[in-house]
N, C-alpha and C positions, 0 to 999 in steps of 0.2 A: 432307493438308489440315487446316485447323484451324477453330476457332470464330471467327466474324467479329463485330467490334464495330459495324460500320456497319449501316444498316437495309436495305441492298440486298444480298442474298446472291448468290453466284456462280451458283447454279443458276437454273432457270426461275422466272419470276415466279409468285407464289402469294398467296392471300388471307390465310393465317394469319400473324399477327405472329411475327417471329423474336426470341427472347429471348436476349440475350447473357449468357453465363455465364463466359466466359474471354476475356481480351484477348490472343489470339494471332493476328496478322495474317500472311498469307502474304508471303514475301519472294522476292527474286531472288538467285541466287548465281552468280558467274562466277569461275573460277580456272584458266583455261586449258583446261578440258574442255568449255566451252560454258555458256551461261546457261540455267538451268532454274528452274521454279517449285518452291518448297518451302514447307511449312507446319508443321502440328502434328507430323508424323513426322520433321521435320528436327532435326539436332543443332545447337542454338543456341550460339554462342560470341561473345566480345567482338568478333571480326573478321567476324562474319556467320554465317549458318546454313550448316551442312554437311549436304547431302542424305545419306540413308541409303545410297544407292548409292555415294557417294564414300567413306563410312566403310568400306564393304565392300571397297574397293580395297586396304585394308591387309590383309596376309596374316594377321596375328594375329586380326583381326575375322572374316575368312572361315573361318579354321581353327576358331575357337571356335563359329561358327555351324554349320559342317558337322558337327562332332562332336556338338553338342546335337541338331540336327534329325535326323541319321541315327540316333542312339541311340534317340530317342523313336519314330521311325518303325519301327524294327525290333522294338519291344515287341509281344507278342501282345495283341490287344484282343478283347473279347467283351461281350455284353449279358447281364446277370444279372437275375433277378427275386426279389423278397422272397417268402419262403415261411415256413411255420410252423417248420420245422426249420433255418432259415438261408436263405442265398441259393443259388439254383440257376440253371442255364443257362436263358435265355429260350427259349420255343418258336420254332421256325424260321419260323412263319407271321407273326411280328411284323414289320411293314415295316421297322422300324429295324434289325433284324438284318442286312438286306441292305446297309445303309450301311457296316457294318464291313468288308464285302468290297469294295464299290465305291460311294463316296459320290456320284459322278456319272458320267456316261457317258465322261468323258475322264480320270478319275483313279482310281487304286487307293487303298486306305487309306493305305499308306506315302507315296505321292506327296501325298495330301491333307494328311497330318500334317506333312510337311516344309514345305509352303507355309504352313500355319497357324502352326507354331512359328517359322518364319523371320520372318513378319510380326510376331508377338508380340515377338520379341527385338529386331528392328531398329526397329519403329515403336511398340511399346508396346501395340498393339491388333491383333486379328485378327477380321475380320468375314466370315461365311459366310452366303449367302442360303439360307434354308430354303424349299424348294419342296414344296407339299403337293398331294395329289390332291383330288377332289371330296368324299371322305369325311373329309378333314382329316388323313389319314395322311401322314407325311413320306416323300417319295420320292427326294429328292436334296438334297445339300449342296454349294453352289458357293462356294468361297472367292473373295473380292473383294480385290484389293490395296488397302491403306489409302490409298494416294495417289490412288486413283480416287474417293474418297468425301469428302464434306464433312459432318461431323456438326453438326446444328443442334437447338436446342430450340424447338419451335413451340407456340403456345398455341391450343387449341381450346375456346372458351367459357371456363369457369373452370378448365380443366385444361391441363396442359402435358405434353409427352412428347418423348423423344429420337427423332430421325429421322436417316437417312443419305441424303443426296442424291448422286446420281451426277453428277459434274462432268466426266467424261471420256467422250467419244463417239468411239470408234474401231471398226475392224472387229472387234477382239477383244470389245468390250462387246456389239456386235450379235450376234456368233456365240454368246456365252453367254446372250443373251436377257435381260439384266439390266434390271429396271424402273428408271425415273428416280428413284424414292424408295422407301426401305425403312423400315418402322417398326421400333422396337426389338423388337417381338414377332415379327418376320419374319426375324430374323437370329440366328445363333450368335455372340455377341460375347464374346470372351475378352480380358481386360484385364491388363496388367502393373500394378505398384503405381500407384495413382491418387491424385491430389491432391484430387479432388472427388467420387469415386464414379461418375462418368459415363464418363470416358475414362482410359486409362492412359498412362504415360510410360515410355519405354525407358531403360535405364541409360546408353545412349549420349547421350541427350538430357540426362540429369541431370548427367553428367560429361563435358560437351562439350570441356572444355579438354584432356583426355587425348587425345581424337581429333584435335583440331587440332594438338597438339604432335607426335603420331606422323605426321600427314600432312606437316607441315613437314620433319621429319627424313627422311621418305621422298622428298620432293622434292630435298633436298640430296644424298641418295645417288644418285638418278637423274641429277642434273646432273653429279655426279662421274664416274659411269661413262660418261655420254654425251660429256662434254668431253675425256676422256682418262684413261688409267689410268697409275698409277705403275709404273715398271719394277722388276723384282726386283733389279736392279743395273746398273752401268754400267762401261764400259771407259775408262780414263784414258790419254791420249796425252801424252808429254813435250813435244810441240810441235805447232804447226798442221800440218795435212796438206794436201798438194796434191790436186788433183782426181783424179790418177791413183792416189795412195796411198789416197784415200778409197774409190775403186772396189775396189781390192785388199782393203781391210779389210772391206768389206761382203761381198765374195765369200767371203772366208775364214770369216766368221761363219756362212755358210749350212751349213758342215760341222757346226755345233754346235746348230742349231735343229731343232725338230720332235720328235715323240715317239720316233722311231727313234734319234735322237742323244742322248736324255736320258742324263745321267751321264758324257758324254765330258769329258775334261779338256783345255781349250784350251792351246795353246802361245803364250805372249806374249813377243814379242821387242822389242828396241830401247827398253826402259824402259817398255813398256806395263804397266798394272796393272788388276786388277778389284776394284771396291768394291761390296759388297752394300748395297742400300737397305733400310730398315726403317721401320715406322710411327713417326711422331713422337707426342708426347703429345696433340696436338689430335685426330689420327686415332683414337688409342686411346680417348679420351674420347667421341668421336662414336659409335664402335661400342658402347661401354658404354651410352650413352644410348638407342640403338636397342633394345638388349636390355632395358633398363628399361621402354621403352614397351610391349614385348610383355608383360612382367609386369604392367603397369598394366591393359592390356586384359583379360588373363586374370583379373585381380582383379575387374573389372567384371562379367564373365560368370560368375564363380565356377567357372571351369574350372581345375583344377590344371595348372600350367605344364608339367610333364613330359609331359602327354598330347598337347600340340601342339608342344613344343620338343624334338622327337626328335633323336637324334644322340649326341654325346659326353656330353650331360647326362642321358641316359635312365637311370634307376635300374634296379637288377637286379630289384627286386620292385615291380610297379605296383599290387599289391592295395590298399594303403592309399589311393592316389590314386583308384583306381576306386571304392572304397567312398565316399570323400568326394564324388566326382563324382555318384554315384547319389543320395546322401542330400541334399546341399546344392544341387545344380544341377537334376537331372532330377525329383526327387520333387515340388518345389513346382510345376513346370510341369505335370506329369502330374495333380496334384491339381486345379489350376485348370481343365484341359481336362475332366476327369471331372465336376466340379461344374457347369460351365456347360452341358455336353452333357446332363446329367440334367435341368437346369431348362428348357432351350430346345427340346430335341429329343424326349426320351423321355416316355412316359406315366408317371403316378404309380406307384410301386412297381417301376420298372425303373431300372437303373443301368448306366453304362458302366464296364467294368473293364479297365484297362491294366495288364498283369502286369509289374511291375518285375523279376520273376525271369527275364525274358527276357534280361537283361544277362549271365546266366551261360552263355548258349548257346555262346559262343566258348571256354569253359573246361570241357572235358569232365570233368576230374577234380573240379572244384568241383560240377558238376551231379550227378555220381555220388555224391559225398559227401553232398550235401544230400538227394538222393532216398533213399539208404540210411538216413540218420538219421530221415527222416519215416516210412519204412516200419517201421523198428524201434520207433518211438515210437507207432505206431498212428494217425498223421495221414493217411496215404494208403495205398492198397493196392499190392501188387507190380505189378499190371497197370497202374495209373496211373503208377507210376514207369517201367515199361517203355515205355509210350506216350510219356512225356516225352522219351525218348532215341531214339524212332523204332523200337522193337522191337514185335513182335506180342504179343498177350496170351497168357497161359498158362492152362491149364485150371483150376488151383487158385490163381490169383492174385488173386481178387476178395475175399478175406477180409481184414479188418483184424486186425493183430496187436496187439490191445488189451492194455495193461498191460505191454508189454515195452519197457523203456528201452534205448537204445543202450549197449553196453558197450565201445565203442571211440571214440577221439577223431577228429573230422573234421579230419584234418591237411592238407587242401587249403589252399593259400595264401589268406589272407584269411578263412578260415572259423573260427569259434570252436570250442574243444574242447567236445564234448558228453558226454564220459565223466564218471562220478561221481568226485568227489574226496573220499574219506573223511578224517576228521580223525585226530588222533594216537590210536593204539590200543595202543601198547606202548612199551617202553623203547628199542627199536632204532630205527634210521634207515630211511626209505623206501629201497627198492631203487633203484639208479641207473636213470634213464630211465623210471621208471614212476610212476603215481599211487598205488600200493598201498604199504602198510606191512607189511613182512614180519618185523617185530620180534617179540619175545615178547609174549604176551597180557597185558593188564593184570590 
């Protein structure tokens, strides 16, 4: 839902004046799937608004959304506190620590993250209701779908503030116990790139033409498959057939149809011939356009195409694509979640930490290489490295190996070489396959 320019808001009547800050009026959209109300979260195009749920009907949009939400939800999260010697884990008695395990009674942390990130990507905004106890401590976080809310700016005396009115009344809203109005201080509001600093806009809303074009091509493909498929070939008869000949021809073709008869060579008599059918230039261009639409959507979400376009186009080494995905796609979203969580939920001096290193959990060799390098560099203890891979602690594994640099390269795919690389020290050439120079001394 969006900001309304008229003086009568869609929510209940109230005494505070509503200040219009953006002229986005809700619209109606009907395209064969039924008519629904859409507003700020909709993707606007010259042909009308496209609801977020309709955009998600595109496989490329759903694939990008799934890989982003699942990746962030799988990252380990913790609460840390500022200390004199750096940051350390927060004490378990802090109420906010329990939120990392279960933000509310119906959702785990991964489930909560997936809903929050999905709303952020599709709608440009994610709003979660912060519920506190009598002491003022946060006891639960309940995400609210953006389409249930109507953001408004209301004036109270000489001051104005942003509020979120609940414009949907369903059994779901009643079960969640949502209040009819939420102040900006009562929610965890995470925004995508904003035009005014108050609300965000998703990339699908900014580049709506890409979505509309892909939807139109999807409709064409659906109609093509629904109305009939082109045969792989056809048999040509030298003359018209009688009804009896037609029955005999159909009966004989049964001997060559089905999986068990694949590869059989038919016997054609009386001048009959087989001609193979192929795609014409228009069909080939249509298929190419659909693939281009997938690339355009991947570009919007900043997801490397090989990560969702699996199959013949899958490269042998995905490490460069995974590194770009982590740095350009996930890191900005994680930073936004951490910053807003710190501001809205946590007391001063405490921070949410989402460990991006969790992306390596599916690559054991990369995890082992990174842990070994950190142990040898004195960054972490051997027991900390063992705990990271699920091993029990060792009796003498709590000491840091300070001052010892790694003397081997981390040769795992995508990992930088950590070995020292000395310069030229003699007249000879470096030994093949090494970083060392075994020539004569200078």
